[in-house]
The first five atom37 places (N, CA, C, CB, O) and aatype in JSON, in Angstrom:
{
  "aatype": [12, 16, 9, 16, 6, 5, 14, 7, 5, 10, 15, 9, 16, 19, 3, 6, 5, 10, 10, 0, 1, 10, 8, 18, 10, 14, 10, 15, 3, 15, 1, 17, 19, 10, 6, 5, 10, 13, 19, 1, 14, 2, 5, 14, 0, 0, 6, 10, 0, 6, 5, 10, 9, 2, 1, 13, 16, 11, 10, 0, 16, 0, 0, 2, 19, 16, 19, 2, 19, 10, 3, 14, 18, 0, 11, 1, 18, 13, 19, 5, 8, 14, 0, 14, 5, 10, 10, 0, 0, 2, 5, 10, 14, 19, 16, 7, 6, 0, 0, 9, 5, 14, 19, 0, 10, 8, 10, 6, 8, 19, 6, 6, 6],
  "atom_mask": [
    [1, 1, 1, 1, 1],
    [1, 1, 1, 1, 1],
    [1, 1, 1, 1, 1],
    [1, 1, 1, 1, 1],
    [1, 1, 1, 1, 1],
    [1, 1, 1, 1, 1],
    [1, 1, 1, 1, 1],
    [1, 1, 1, 0, 1],
    [1, 1, 1, 1, 1],
    [1, 1, 1, 1, 1],
    [1, 1, 1, 1, 1],
    [1, 1, 1, 1, 1],
    [1, 1, 1, 1, 1],
    [1, 1, 1, 1, 1],
    [1, 1, 1, 1, 1],
    [1, 1, 1, 1, 1],
    [1, 1, 1, 1, 1],
    [1, 1, 1, 1, 1],
    [1, 1, 1, 1, 1],
    [1, 1, 1, 1, 1],
    [1, 1, 1, 1, 1],
    [1, 1, 1, 1, 1],
    [1, 1, 1, 1, 1],
    [1, 1, 1, 1, 1],
    [1, 1, 1, 1, 1],
    [1, 1, 1, 1, 1],
    [1, 1, 1, 1, 1],
    [1, 1, 1, 1, 1],
    [1, 1, 1, 1, 1],
    [1, 1, 1, 1, 1],
    [1, 1, 1, 1, 1],
    [1, 1, 1, 1, 1],
    [1, 1, 1, 1, 1],
    [1, 1, 1, 1, 1],
    [1, 1, 1, 1, 1],
    [1, 1, 1, 1, 1],
    [1, 1, 1, 1, 1],
    [1, 1, 1, 1, 1],
    [1, 1, 1, 1, 1],
    [1, 1, 1, 1, 1],
    [1, 1, 1, 1, 1],
    [1, 1, 1, 1, 1],
    [1, 1, 1, 1, 1],
    [1, 1, 1, 1, 1],
    [1, 1, 1, 1, 1],
    [1, 1, 1, 1, 1],
    [1, 1, 1, 1, 1],
    [1, 1, 1, 1, 1],
    [1, 1, 1, 1, 1],
    [1, 1, 1, 1, 1],
    [1, 1, 1, 1, 1],
    [1, 1, 1, 1, 1],
    [1, 1, 1, 1, 1],
    [1, 1, 1, 1, 1],
    [1, 1, 1, 1, 1],
    [1, 1, 1, 1, 1],
    [1, 1, 1, 1, 1],
    [1, 1, 1, 1, 1],
    [1, 1, 1, 1, 1],
    [1, 1, 1, 1, 1],
    [1, 1, 1, 1, 1],
    [1, 1, 1, 1, 1],
    [1, 1, 1, 1, 1],
    [1, 1, 1, 1, 1],
    [1, 1, 1, 1, 1],
    [1, 1, 1, 1, 1],
    [1, 1, 1, 1, 1],
    [1, 1, 1, 1, 1],
    [1, 1, 1, 1, 1],
    [1, 1, 1, 1, 1],
    [1, 1, 1, 1, 1],
    [1, 1, 1, 1, 1],
    [1, 1, 1, 1, 1],
    [1, 1, 1, 1, 1],
    [1, 1, 1, 1, 1],
    [1, 1, 1, 1, 1],
    [1, 1, 1, 1, 1],
    [1, 1, 1, 1, 1],
    [1, 1, 1, 1, 1],
    [1, 1, 1, 1, 1],
    [1, 1, 1, 1, 1],
    [1, 1, 1, 1, 1],
    [1, 1, 1, 1, 1],
    [1, 1, 1, 1, 1],
    [1, 1, 1, 1, 1],
    [1, 1, 1, 1, 1],
    [1, 1, 1, 1, 1],
    [1, 1, 1, 1, 1],
    [1, 1, 1, 1, 1],
    [1, 1, 1, 1, 1],
    [1, 1, 1, 1, 1],
    [1, 1, 1, 1, 1],
    [1, 1, 1, 1, 1],
    [1, 1, 1, 1, 1],
    [1, 1, 1, 1, 1],
    [1, 1, 1, 0, 1],
    [1, 1, 1, 1, 1],
    [1, 1, 1, 1, 1],
    [1, 1, 1, 1, 1],
    [1, 1, 1, 1, 1],
    [1, 1, 1, 1, 1],
    [1, 1, 1, 1, 1],
    [1, 1, 1, 1, 1],
    [1, 1, 1, 1, 1],
    [1, 1, 1, 1, 1],
    [1, 1, 1, 1, 1],
    [1, 1, 1, 1, 1],
    [1, 1, 1, 1, 1],
    [1, 1, 1, 1, 1],
    [1, 1, 1, 1, 1],
    [1, 1, 1, 1, 1],
    [1, 1, 1, 1, 1],
    [1, 1, 1, 1, 1]
  ],
  "atom_positions": [
    [[4.51, -28.64, 34.92], [4.75, -28.42, 35.33], [6.29, -28.58, 36.31], [3.88, -28.44, 35.26], [6.46, -29.61, 36.98]],
    [[7.06, -27.76, 36.3], [8.4, -28.64, 37.57], [8.48, -27.45, 38.51], [10.49, -29.11, 36.81], [8.16, -26.28, 38.31]],
    [[9.11, -28.17, 39.84], [10.11, -26.09, 40.36], [11.45, -27.21, 40.83], [9.06, -24.43, 42.68], [11.81, -28.28, 41.31]],
    [[11.67, -26.33, 40.4], [13.31, -26.67, 39.83], [14.27, -26.02, 41.21], [13.79, -25.57, 37.95], [13.51, -25.08, 41.0]],
    [[14.76, -25.8, 41.84], [15.79, -25.77, 43.95], [16.91, -25.37, 42.19], [16.28, -28.41, 45.87], [17.04, -25.75, 41.03]],
    [[17.43, -24.37, 43.21], [18.78, -23.74, 42.99], [19.6, -22.72, 44.17], [18.54, -22.9, 41.73], [18.94, -21.75, 44.54]],
    [[20.68, -22.86, 44.66], [21.03, -22.27, 45.65], [20.18, -20.46, 45.0], [22.97, -22.55, 45.92], [20.15, -20.1, 43.82]],
    [[19.61, -19.69, 46.2], [19.36, -18.15, 46.66], [17.85, -18.54, 44.59], [0.0, 0.0, 0.0], [17.22, -17.6, 44.09]],
    [[17.81, -19.62, 44.16], [16.25, -19.54, 44.1], [15.57, -20.73, 43.1], [15.83, -17.98, 43.48], [16.4, -21.38, 42.47]],
    [[14.25, -21.08, 42.91], [13.13, -21.82, 43.39], [12.53, -21.05, 41.5], [12.23, -21.26, 45.45], [12.28, -19.92, 41.08]],
    [[12.53, -21.74, 41.2], [11.94, -21.82, 39.05], [11.0, -22.81, 39.05], [13.35, -22.52, 37.54], [11.17, -23.93, 39.52]],
    [[9.33, -22.1, 38.16], [8.84, -23.38, 37.99], [9.6, -23.27, 35.92], [6.6, -23.51, 38.49], [9.92, -22.28, 35.26]],
    [[9.6, -24.29, 35.68], [9.24, -24.07, 33.89], [8.17, -25.42, 33.24], [11.11, -24.2, 32.81], [7.71, -26.28, 33.99]],
    [[7.91, -25.4, 31.75], [7.41, -26.36, 31.37], [8.15, -26.71, 29.91], [6.0, -26.12, 31.42], [8.29, -26.14, 28.83]],
    [[8.49, -27.76, 30.41], [9.09, -28.02, 28.98], [10.29, -27.1, 28.08], [7.88, -27.98, 28.15], [10.39, -26.68, 26.93]],
    [[11.2, -27.08, 29.49], [12.15, -25.99, 29.59], [12.58, -24.54, 29.27], [12.74, -26.35, 29.29], [13.57, -23.83, 29.09]],
    [[10.82, -24.52, 29.33], [10.78, -22.66, 29.55], [10.54, -21.95, 30.58], [9.86, -21.98, 28.87], [9.36, -21.82, 30.92]],
    [[11.16, -21.56, 31.04], [10.89, -20.47, 31.91], [8.94, -19.8, 32.73], [11.61, -19.36, 30.84], [8.13, -19.17, 32.04]],
    [[8.81, -20.01, 33.5], [7.7, -20.06, 33.49], [7.46, -18.74, 35.16], [7.24, -21.89, 33.43], [6.83, -17.69, 35.35]],
    [[7.99, -19.25, 35.65], [8.72, -17.53, 37.01], [9.27, -18.49, 37.23], [7.84, -16.37, 38.62], [9.25, -19.59, 36.68]],
    [[10.32, -17.73, 38.9], [10.96, -17.92, 39.35], [11.08, -16.69, 41.02], [11.76, -18.1, 38.24], [10.59, -15.57, 40.96]],
    [[11.72, -17.13, 42.19], [11.54, -16.82, 43.29], [12.73, -16.53, 43.35], [10.96, -17.58, 44.14], [13.31, -17.42, 42.73]],
    [[13.98, -15.3, 44.0], [15.08, -14.99, 44.16], [14.81, -14.64, 45.54], [15.64, -14.1, 43.23], [13.99, -13.88, 46.07]],
    [[16.1, -15.7, 46.16], [16.08, -15.52, 47.23], [18.05, -15.62, 48.12], [14.85, -16.59, 47.57], [18.79, -16.53, 47.73]],
    [[18.61, -14.56, 49.26], [19.41, -14.17, 49.84], [19.66, -15.39, 51.21], [19.01, -12.74, 50.05], [18.69, -15.52, 51.95]],
    [[20.15, -15.73, 51.33], [21.08, -16.55, 53.08], [21.6, -15.16, 53.12], [22.76, -18.27, 53.05], [21.99, -14.29, 52.34]],
    [[21.45, -15.33, 54.24], [22.44, -13.4, 54.43], [23.69, -14.13, 55.41], [21.14, -11.47, 55.83], [24.85, -13.75, 55.55]],
    [[22.94, -15.41, 56.08], [23.69, -16.25, 57.43], [22.23, -17.43, 57.17], [23.85, -15.06, 59.56], [21.2, -17.63, 56.53]],
    [[23.55, -18.16, 58.7], [22.62, -19.43, 58.9], [21.34, -19.32, 59.62], [23.32, -20.44, 59.64], [20.57, -20.16, 60.07]],
    [[21.35, -18.09, 59.58], [19.07, -17.91, 60.41], [19.0, -16.88, 59.8], [18.38, -17.53, 62.57], [18.25, -16.24, 60.52]],
    [[19.25, -16.25, 58.97], [18.36, -14.94, 57.98], [18.35, -15.2, 56.53], [19.12, -13.31, 58.06], [19.15, -15.5, 55.65]],
    [[17.49, -15.04, 56.64], [16.81, -14.86, 54.82], [16.86, -13.97, 53.86], [15.55, -14.81, 54.68], [17.67, -13.18, 54.34]],
    [[16.46, -13.41, 52.52], [15.6, -12.24, 52.42], [15.35, -12.71, 50.57], [16.54, -10.39, 52.96], [16.01, -12.93, 49.55]],
    [[13.93, -12.67, 51.06], [12.86, -12.62, 49.95], [13.16, -11.52, 49.03], [11.41, -12.43, 50.51], [12.75, -10.41, 49.39]],
    [[13.89, -11.62, 47.74], [13.88, -10.32, 47.71], [13.43, -10.04, 46.17], [15.27, -9.74, 48.19], [13.48, -8.86, 45.81]],
    [[12.79, -11.51, 44.75], [11.69, -10.71, 43.93], [10.83, -12.0, 43.78], [12.2, -9.87, 42.33], [11.19, -12.98, 44.42]],
    [[10.09, -12.06, 43.23], [9.03, -13.18, 42.21], [8.89, -12.12, 40.24], [6.58, -13.27, 43.44], [8.87, -11.11, 39.54]],
    [[8.86, -13.05, 40.39], [8.65, -13.69, 38.51], [8.71, -14.06, 37.57], [8.54, -13.66, 37.87], [9.66, -14.5, 36.92]],
    [[6.36, -13.77, 37.14], [6.57, -13.86, 36.15], [6.55, -14.22, 35.49], [6.88, -13.8, 35.98], [5.4, -14.52, 35.81]],
    [[6.72, -14.86, 34.16], [5.9, -14.23, 32.53], [4.67, -13.72, 32.01], [5.82, -15.07, 31.66], [3.54, -14.22, 32.07]],
    [[4.89, -13.13, 31.72], [4.14, -12.96, 30.51], [3.12, -12.99, 30.25], [4.3, -13.46, 29.84], [3.23, -12.2, 29.32]],
    [[1.37, -13.4, 30.27], [0.58, -14.28, 29.78], [0.81, -15.2, 30.53], [0.66, -14.57, 28.57], [0.43, -16.24, 29.99]],
    [[1.38, -15.44, 31.86], [1.05, -16.58, 32.58], [-0.33, -15.91, 33.6], [2.57, -17.19, 33.48], [-0.81, -14.78, 33.59]],
    [[-0.79, -17.47, 34.66], [-1.2, -17.52, 35.42], [-0.52, -17.1, 36.83], [-1.56, -18.39, 35.16], [-0.17, -18.01, 37.57]],
    [[-0.29, -15.42, 37.32], [1.27, -15.03, 37.88], [0.65, -15.38, 39.88], [1.92, -12.6, 37.29], [1.41, -15.4, 40.85]],
    [[-0.83, -15.57, 39.91], [-1.08, -15.78, 40.98], [-0.85, -16.76, 41.61], [-1.88, -15.59, 41.08], [-0.4, -16.84, 42.76]],
    [[-1.38, -18.23, 40.37], [-0.57, -19.19, 40.39], [0.75, -19.97, 41.0], [-0.49, -19.05, 39.69], [0.93, -20.82, 41.87]],
    [[1.56, -19.25, 40.12], [2.52, -19.03, 39.49], [3.22, -19.12, 41.16], [2.52, -17.66, 38.36], [3.79, -20.01, 41.8]],
    [[2.83, -17.66, 41.43], [3.86, -17.28, 42.33], [3.23, -17.73, 43.21], [4.35, -15.95, 42.49], [4.15, -18.53, 43.4]],
    [[2.53, -17.99, 43.96], [1.63, -18.57, 45.06], [1.75, -20.43, 45.37], [-0.03, -18.14, 44.5], [1.1, -21.08, 46.19]],
    [[3.06, -21.04, 44.15], [3.69, -22.08, 43.65], [4.75, -21.82, 44.71], [4.04, -22.11, 42.06], [4.82, -22.34, 45.83]],
    [[5.62, -20.84, 44.11], [6.85, -20.95, 44.04], [6.93, -20.04, 45.97], [7.59, -20.11, 42.31], [7.97, -20.07, 46.63]],
    [[5.99, -19.55, 46.32], [6.03, -18.47, 47.71], [6.06, -20.04, 48.7], [4.14, -17.0, 48.02], [7.04, -20.31, 49.39]],
    [[5.18, -20.69, 48.65], [4.75, -22.13, 49.24], [5.89, -23.02, 49.61], [3.88, -22.96, 48.2], [6.35, -23.31, 50.72]],
    [[6.24, -23.38, 48.37], [7.59, -23.54, 48.49], [8.73, -23.27, 49.42], [7.84, -23.11, 47.74], [9.1, -23.87, 50.44]],
    [[9.22, -22.13, 48.75], [10.22, -20.73, 50.12], [9.69, -21.13, 51.07], [9.98, -18.73, 50.18], [10.57, -21.49, 51.87]],
    [[8.24, -21.35, 51.66], [8.18, -21.27, 52.61], [8.61, -22.59, 53.48], [7.12, -20.78, 52.66], [9.23, -22.46, 54.53]],
    [[8.28, -23.76, 53.01], [9.03, -24.96, 53.22], [9.93, -25.16, 53.57], [9.18, -25.49, 52.61], [10.06, -25.53, 54.74]],
    [[10.81, -25.03, 52.86], [12.32, -24.62, 52.26], [12.89, -23.58, 54.32], [12.01, -22.94, 50.02], [13.78, -23.99, 55.06]],
    [[12.15, -22.58, 54.55], [12.94, -21.61, 55.32], [12.01, -22.16, 56.34], [13.08, -19.89, 54.94], [11.71, -21.04, 56.75]],
    [[11.43, -22.81, 56.96], [11.0, -23.85, 58.1], [12.05, -24.37, 58.25], [9.94, -24.89, 57.9], [12.87, -24.08, 59.13]],
    [[12.2, -25.46, 57.17], [12.61, -26.49, 57.61], [14.38, -26.75, 57.64], [11.83, -27.39, 56.84], [15.08, -27.76, 57.71]],
    [[14.71, -25.06, 57.54], [16.16, -24.29, 57.66], [16.09, -22.85, 59.4], [16.34, -23.17, 55.54], [16.73, -22.06, 60.1]],
    [[14.82, -23.48, 59.14], [14.79, -22.68, 60.72], [15.1, -21.39, 60.51], [15.89, -23.21, 61.89], [16.05, -21.04, 61.21]],
    [[14.56, -20.37, 59.67], [15.29, -19.09, 59.53], [14.51, -18.13, 59.31], [16.22, -19.05, 58.58], [13.43, -18.34, 58.76]],
    [[14.83, -17.09, 59.62], [13.14, -15.86, 59.88], [13.83, -14.96, 58.7], [12.79, -14.59, 62.04], [15.0, -14.57, 58.65]],
    [[12.69, -14.72, 57.68], [12.77, -14.04, 56.44], [12.24, -13.08, 56.05], [12.57, -14.58, 55.69], [11.04, -12.93, 55.8]],
    [[13.24, -12.21, 55.96], [12.61, -10.56, 55.65], [12.86, -10.72, 53.96], [13.77, -8.87, 56.56], [13.62, -11.32, 53.2]],
    [[11.65, -9.73, 53.88], [10.69, -9.64, 52.78], [10.38, -8.83, 51.94], [9.84, -9.76, 53.04], [9.24, -8.4, 52.06]],
    [[11.22, -8.29, 50.77], [11.79, -7.02, 49.74], [10.44, -7.12, 48.65], [13.72, -7.44, 48.78], [9.97, -6.14, 48.07]],
    [[10.13, -7.97, 48.57], [8.82, -8.08, 47.03], [7.32, -7.12, 47.49], [8.05, -10.35, 46.73], [6.88, -6.86, 48.61]],
    [[6.95, -6.85, 46.52], [6.31, -6.25, 46.56], [4.72, -7.57, 46.69], [6.74, -5.21, 45.47], [3.94, -7.71, 47.64]],
    [[4.73, -8.17, 45.59], [4.32, -8.79, 45.61], [3.9, -10.55, 47.02], [4.8, -8.52, 44.59], [2.78, -11.03, 47.15]],
    [[5.07, -11.02, 47.71], [5.36, -11.22, 48.78], [4.97, -11.07, 50.0], [5.95, -10.97, 48.75], [4.66, -11.81, 50.93]],
    [[5.08, -9.79, 49.76], [4.24, -8.82, 50.76], [3.41, -9.24, 51.29], [3.66, -7.83, 50.36], [3.29, -9.71, 52.42]],
    [[2.12, -8.94, 49.68], [0.94, -8.37, 50.81], [0.73, -10.05, 50.03], [-0.47, -6.47, 50.66], [-0.19, -9.71, 49.28]],
    [[0.88, -11.06, 49.82], [0.76, -12.76, 49.69], [0.16, -13.03, 51.37], [2.71, -13.74, 49.3], [-0.96, -13.22, 51.84]],
    [[1.87, -12.9, 52.08], [2.02, -13.12, 53.65], [0.86, -11.75, 54.44], [4.08, -12.86, 54.14], [0.18, -12.02, 55.43]],
    [[0.84, -10.76, 53.97], [-0.75, -9.96, 54.74], [-1.56, -11.26, 55.0], [-1.92, -8.67, 53.46], [-1.85, -11.63, 56.14]],
    [[-1.93, -11.99, 53.79], [-3.25, -12.46, 53.47], [-2.84, -13.76, 54.13], [-3.8, -12.46, 51.82], [-3.74, -14.5, 54.52]],
    [[-1.8, -14.04, 54.27], [-1.17, -15.51, 54.52], [-0.44, -15.5, 56.06], [0.13, -15.88, 53.2], [0.12, -16.59, 55.97]],
    [[-0.26, -15.25, 56.74], [0.78, -14.83, 57.82], [1.44, -16.14, 58.63], [0.0, -13.81, 58.95], [1.1, -17.29, 58.9]],
    [[2.91, -15.03, 58.92], [3.08, -16.72, 58.64], [4.53, -16.14, 60.14], [3.77, -17.62, 56.18], [5.72, -16.43, 60.23]],
    [[3.67, -15.3, 61.01], [4.91, -15.21, 62.02], [6.25, -15.68, 62.38], [4.58, -15.43, 62.82], [7.31, -15.07, 62.24]],
    [[6.05, -16.94, 62.9], [7.56, -17.38, 63.29], [8.06, -17.55, 62.16], [7.82, -18.65, 64.14], [9.03, -18.28, 62.38]],
    [[7.98, -17.22, 60.45], [9.07, -16.9, 59.74], [9.32, -15.52, 59.37], [9.06, -17.6, 58.71], [10.52, -15.25, 59.44]],
    [[8.85, -14.9, 59.14], [8.93, -13.55, 58.58], [9.21, -12.86, 60.14], [7.36, -12.99, 57.61], [8.66, -13.06, 61.22]],
    [[10.25, -12.02, 59.78], [11.36, -10.98, 60.65], [9.85, -9.47, 61.58], [13.02, -9.83, 58.74], [8.84, -8.76, 61.46]],
    [[10.49, -9.76, 62.05], [9.61, -8.39, 62.9], [9.79, -6.94, 61.82], [10.59, -7.93, 64.86], [10.22, -7.04, 60.67]],
    [[9.45, -5.87, 62.34], [9.33, -4.77, 61.07], [8.76, -4.85, 59.88], [10.37, -4.45, 60.62], [8.08, -3.96, 59.37]],
    [[9.04, -5.95, 59.4], [8.69, -5.71, 58.18], [8.22, -4.32, 57.16], [7.91, -6.45, 58.25], [7.39, -4.05, 58.03]],
    [[7.94, -2.9, 55.82], [7.96, -2.64, 55.63], [6.45, -2.74, 55.36], [8.85, -2.6, 55.44], [6.02, -3.88, 55.18]],
    [[5.97, -2.18, 55.33], [3.87, -2.05, 55.09], [4.11, -1.96, 53.29], [2.68, 0.21, 56.06], [5.05, -1.63, 52.57]],
    [[2.86, -2.41, 53.08], [2.44, -2.91, 51.17], [0.97, -1.58, 51.28], [1.56, -5.57, 50.79], [0.43, -1.18, 50.25]],
    [[0.79, -1.37, 51.92], [-0.38, -0.26, 52.35], [-0.09, 0.67, 52.82], [-1.27, -0.51, 53.15], [1.06, 0.9, 53.19]],
    [[-1.45, 1.76, 52.99], [-0.89, 2.95, 53.32], [-0.22, 3.56, 52.91], [0.0, 0.0, 0.0], [0.39, 3.47, 51.85]],
    [[-0.19, 4.71, 54.1], [1.49, 6.33, 54.02], [2.21, 6.37, 54.15], [1.93, 7.41, 54.54], [2.88, 7.36, 53.85]],
    [[2.78, 5.1, 54.84], [3.69, 4.52, 54.81], [4.54, 3.79, 54.15], [3.53, 4.26, 55.25], [5.77, 3.68, 54.16]],
    [[3.23, 3.03, 53.26], [4.12, 1.82, 52.66], [4.8, 2.14, 51.12], [3.06, 0.4, 52.51], [4.48, 3.17, 50.53]],
    [[5.73, 1.2, 50.53], [7.22, 1.74, 49.44], [6.5, 2.09, 48.81], [8.44, 0.86, 48.62], [5.41, 1.53, 48.95]],
    [[6.57, 3.3, 47.65], [6.14, 3.19, 46.3], [6.77, 2.62, 45.4], [5.93, 4.15, 45.82], [7.99, 2.44, 45.46]],
    [[5.92, 2.21, 44.32], [6.98, 2.22, 43.26], [7.91, 3.93, 42.68], [6.03, 1.53, 41.92], [7.61, 5.12, 42.76]],
    [[8.93, 3.27, 42.2], [9.78, 4.88, 41.92], [9.59, 4.44, 40.09], [12.17, 5.1, 42.77], [10.03, 3.47, 39.47]],
    [[8.71, 5.66, 39.59], [9.37, 6.25, 38.06], [10.43, 6.51, 37.98], [8.98, 7.36, 37.51], [11.06, 7.26, 38.73]],
    [[10.84, 5.91, 37.0], [12.36, 6.6, 36.32], [11.8, 7.97, 35.59], [13.28, 5.38, 34.88], [10.65, 7.91, 35.14]],
    [[12.41, 9.02, 35.47], [12.31, 9.83, 34.12], [13.81, 9.85, 33.39], [11.78, 11.5, 34.44], [14.56, 10.14, 34.32]],
    [[14.1, 9.79, 32.96], [15.14, 10.26, 32.29], [15.22, 10.73, 31.23], [15.79, 9.68, 32.23], [14.42, 10.35, 30.38]],
    [[16.14, 11.63, 30.94], [15.63, 13.08, 29.59], [16.96, 12.89, 29.45], [14.89, 15.09, 29.96], [17.95, 12.99, 30.17]],
    [[16.61, 12.46, 27.81], [18.35, 11.46, 26.54], [18.45, 13.18, 27.01], [18.29, 10.52, 23.74], [17.57, 14.04, 27.12]],
    [[20.46, 13.25, 27.32], [21.1, 14.67, 26.45], [21.89, 14.08, 25.83], [21.85, 15.96, 27.17], [22.4, 12.97, 25.99]],
    [[22.04, 15.02, 24.9], [23.27, 15.03, 23.82], [24.54, 15.79, 23.62], [22.8, 15.28, 22.78], [24.8, 16.93, 23.25]],
    [[25.28, 14.7, 24.03], [26.71, 15.45, 23.74], [27.38, 15.71, 22.9], [27.48, 15.16, 24.1], [27.67, 14.88, 22.05]],
    [[27.87, 17.06, 22.87], [27.97, 17.39, 21.38], [29.6, 17.43, 21.3], [27.14, 18.98, 20.89], [30.15, 17.67, 20.23]]
  ]
}
């Protein structure tokens, strides 16, 4: 298992097969946004996501940046593993009435004549 670092993303691969990826956006020299975590189905999601988040945390700490977290899984991770020196204040909550909820798209197919 290898963690590969590229600008804006961290990936875990085995034998050149992508297992998991973390996307982040450097907004400035002092602020990054952790956008999204992806883990391929049928993989140990919690283990792979934790590896990527831990590596991301080390990179962000070394860069001395403040991080905003958009990904719901990463938000829950940081609730259980606080990193107050790293995370921006006023993050959107992941639990309770104020938490962001997934959006279900109900698109109706309309045929034009």
